[in-house]
N, C-alpha and C positions, 0 to 999 in steps of 0.2 A: 896533747894529741893533735895530729894534723888532720885536715879535712879528708885526705884519702884513706886514713885509717879508721875513720868513724863509720858507724852503721848508718843507714839512711834515716832511721828514727832520730839518732843523736845529732845528725847533721841538719835536722830540720826538714828533711824530705818527707814524702808522703808514703813511707814504707808501711806495710801492714804486717801484723803478726797473725798467727793462725786463728785466734779467737775473735778478731775484729772482722766486721763486714764493711764493705765499701758503700753500701746503700744502693748499689745497682743490682738489677736482676740479672741472673745468668742467662745469656742468650747465645745463640749459635753464631756462626760466621755471618757477617753482614748485619748483625743486630736482629735477626729473625728468630722467632721461637721455633722449636722443633715440632714435629707433627703430633707429639704426645703431650705438649704443654698447653693445652687449651682448657684452662681451669675454670674460667667464668662461664663457659658455654653450658646451657642446660642439655641434658641427655635426651635425645630424641630416638626412641626405639620404636620399631614397627612391630605390632603383633601380627601373626599370620592370619590372613583372611579365612583360610580354610585349614583343616588339619594337615600337618606335615606327615603324610602317610605315603608309603611307596606305591600304593594303588592309585593315588591322585596324580596321574601323569600330566594332565593339562596344567595344573598349578605348579608342579615341579619344573616344567619346561621353561617357566618364566625366569628361573634363577640359573639357567645354563646358557652360556654364551654361544656364539656361532661356531666356535672351535671345540665346544664340548666341555669347557672349564666351568666349574661352579663359581658363581659370583661371590665376591668377598663380602664381609660383614658391612664394610663401608658402603658398598653399592646396594646390598639388599636391605640394610637398615635393621636387621634382626639383632637381638641380644646374642650373647655368646652361647647361651643354652639353646635357643631356637636355631642358631646357625649350625650347631652340632647335630640337632635333630634333622635339619634340612639336608646336611651332607650325608648322614646315615641313610635317610630315605632315598636319596638319589643313588647312592652306592648299591643299596638293595635292589632298586628298580633296574639298575644296569646289570646286576648279576642275574636277575630273572629275565633279562632281555626285553624289558618293558621300555627302557630308554637306551639310546645308542651311546656307546662310549666316546665316539668322536663325531662332531658335527651334528647339525640338526637334520631331522628326517622330515 
């Protein structure tokens, strides 16, 4: 066999088969990890200081931006369950005209 007909493994190259790993971690472009690949970080969730109730307008307004959008989990720090409770309380308060749909009052 000539060198051009050989596979990279047979030619002494560093070819990899499907079952072997290279020992390197999978990273994104530029060697950075993605935003969901933060494995070693401890989870820091914030518990609500007050009940997430549609009648608690002053507390709910803390989690609404100046354009009327509900803050994300990353910004509020709530767990997924509390973030859903927050969103539902804000939506009910908006439907009952206790909170504005757009902008701050």
